[in-house]
N, C-alpha and C positions, 0 to 999 in steps of 0.2 A: 481070317482076312487074307486075301491074296495081295501080291505086291502092288498091283495096279490100284486097288482100292486104298491101300495104305498110303501110297504116294498122292493119290487124289485128295484124300482127307487132310494130309499135312499141307499140301499146296493151298487148300482152301483155308486152313487154320493151323499155322505152325505151332500153336499152343494147345492143340487138341490133347487132352489128358484122359480120354476115355479108356476104359479097361482094355479094349481090343488093341488100341494103339500102343498103350504102355507095355502090354504083354509082347507085342511084336518087336518093340524097341529093345526090350530086355533079352529077348531070345536070339537076337542077331546083331552083331557088332556093326555090320554094314548099314542096317536100318537105323541104328542109333546115330551113326555118323551123318546119315542123310537127314535125320530129324534135327541134329545139332546145326548142320549147315543152313537149314531153312530158318531156324530160330535166329542164327547169327545174321543172316541176310535180312530178316524182318527187323531186327534191331538196328542194323545199319541204315535201312530205309527210314526208320523212325527218326534217327539222328539227322539224316540228310534233310528231312522235312522241316527241321527247326531253323527256319530262315526268318530273320527279323524283317518286318515290313515297315517302312518309314511311316511315321504318323501322318505326314502330309501327302501321302501318295494319292489319295482320293482327290484332294484339292488340285494336285498337279495334273491329274488326268482330266478333270473337269476344265481346268484352265487351258490345257493344250487343245482340248476338243473345241472350246469356244473360240480360240484363236484361229484354228485351221479351217473351220467351217462357219463363217459368219453369216452365210445366207440362210441357215436353218433357223426357224423361229423358235421361241422359248418353249412352246408347247411340245414341239417335236423333240427338242433337246431333252426336256424332262422325261418324255416317254422313252426315248432311246437310253437315257442314263438308267432309268428304273429297270428297263429290260435287261441292260447289261449287268446291273447289280444282281438281279434275280438269277440270271444265267450263271454268273460267276459263283454266287453262293451255292447254287445247285450243284455245280461241279465240285466245289470244295467239300460240301457236306457228303457227297457221294464217294469222294476219293480219300479224304483225310480223316483219320481218327483223332479228332481234336482233343478227346479225353487224355490222350497220351502226351499231348503237347502243353496243355494248360493244366497246371496242378493247383487244385484248390484245397483249402484246409479240410474239407470234408473227405478228401481222398488221402490225406496225410496221416492215416492211422497206421504208422509204420509197425508198431508192435503187433497189432492184429494181423496185418498183411503177412508179416514174417512167420508168425505161428501157424497161420492157415496154410501158407505155402509149404512149410516144413511137413505138416501132416499130409498134404496133398502129394508131395513128391516122395515121401518115405518108401512106398512100395517099389518105386523105380530105382532109387539110388542106394538103398540100404546095404547092398552087397557090392557096390561099385568101388573099385580101387584103381583109378587111372594113373596115380603117381605122377601128376602133371609137373612139368619142369618150369624153370624160370622163363624160358622163351615162350611157352604157351601162356603163362600168366601175363607177360608183358603184352602179348598179342590181344588177349581178351580185354585187358585193361584199356588198351589203346582205343577201343570202340567207344569208351566213355571219356576219352581225353585224359586218362590218368596213366601214370607210370610208377613203377616201384623204385624207391631210392636204394634199396638193398635186397638181398635174397630173402624170400619169404621164409619165416622161421619155423614153419610146421610142415609135416608131411600132408600133401593134398590128395584126398580121395576122389574128389569130384570138382570140376570147374566148367561152367558153361553159362550162357545167357539163358534167362528164364522169363516167363510171364509172371512177374512178381505179383501183379494183380490184373484184372481184366483190362486196365488202362495203362499199365506201366511195365517196362522191362527193367531188369536188374542183372548184375553179374552175381551168380550164385556159386558159392564155393563151400566145400565141406572138408575139414582138415582135422588132424589129430590134436586133441587137447591133453591135459594131464589126467582127466577123469573120463574121457570118452570122446566121441566125435563132436565137433563144434561146427556150426553153420554160420556163414557170413554173407550178407548181401551188400553190394554197392549199388545204391539206388539214385535215380535222378530227382527224388522227392526231397525237398529241403527240410532240414530239422533246425528249429530255432536255437536249440541248445542241447547239451548232452543230458541223457536221462536213462534210468534203469527201469526194468519192468519184470514181472513174473506172472506166468500163466501156464496152465495145463502141465504142471510138473517141470516146466522149463523157466529159465530166466535169461534176460538179455540186456544189452546196452546199446543205446543209439548215440552216435557221435556225428556232429556236422562235418561235412567235407566241402571243399570249394565249390563243387557243382552238384550237391545233393547230400547224401548221408551214408554212413556205414552202420549196419545193424548186425550185431553179433549175438548168437543165441546158442545156449548149451544146457546141459542138465543142471540140476540145482546144486550139485557138489562142485561144479567147475567155477573157477575164478574168472568169470566172464569180463568183469570190469577191467581187470588187469590186461587181459588179452586184447580187448578193444582199444585200450589206451596205448598199448604197444604197437598195434597195427595201424591205427589212424594216421600217425605222422609219416608212415611209409608210402601212403598214396598221395602223390603230388600231380599237379597238372603238367601235361607234356609241354615242353618248351617248343 
């Protein structure tokens, strides 16, 4: 794959994990940074789109329209309103990935998402050792409105935004545990309570955060619960 095709595909889909794209990212540090920058931008756009719309906005628009143009009869008003709604919905459906903004219980399978993503990313990050510092950690966390209360207690091999699922982004980090590498995700998917899980030779812990959840996964010999309990209080909302 040449550089032009590589950039075109990532611009089209920053979360392209095809074999050709992954191989090019792994073989060139500049390509990897380019891919990371697009993923970062994609995540920031997603966060920026999270704007609350007042419940009474539609009523206010209708009321304002009825006051400003009293000469229009009700039939024309109804037709105009219907056309406006259809046009607006058409724009929104075409431009906004609502799955990333509205989180339903059906999507909230955090354990399965985490395990699947670890398997999917393994070829790309298995030999990576970025040794990320505190400044990089704070910058990445800031995208999710979090900050660290103190220095991260483990050596970090990998730190970046990722397509946690087809509909959600997360901060993906890999760091050194006592028995091997440990993976953690900071997701915008809410967790009702803390829980543990085990699957595919790995085990993990899910802990609720103020605006989502922390998912920590490692091998069966790692004390994942203790690591998760230690890390969770360190992630606080930025003031």
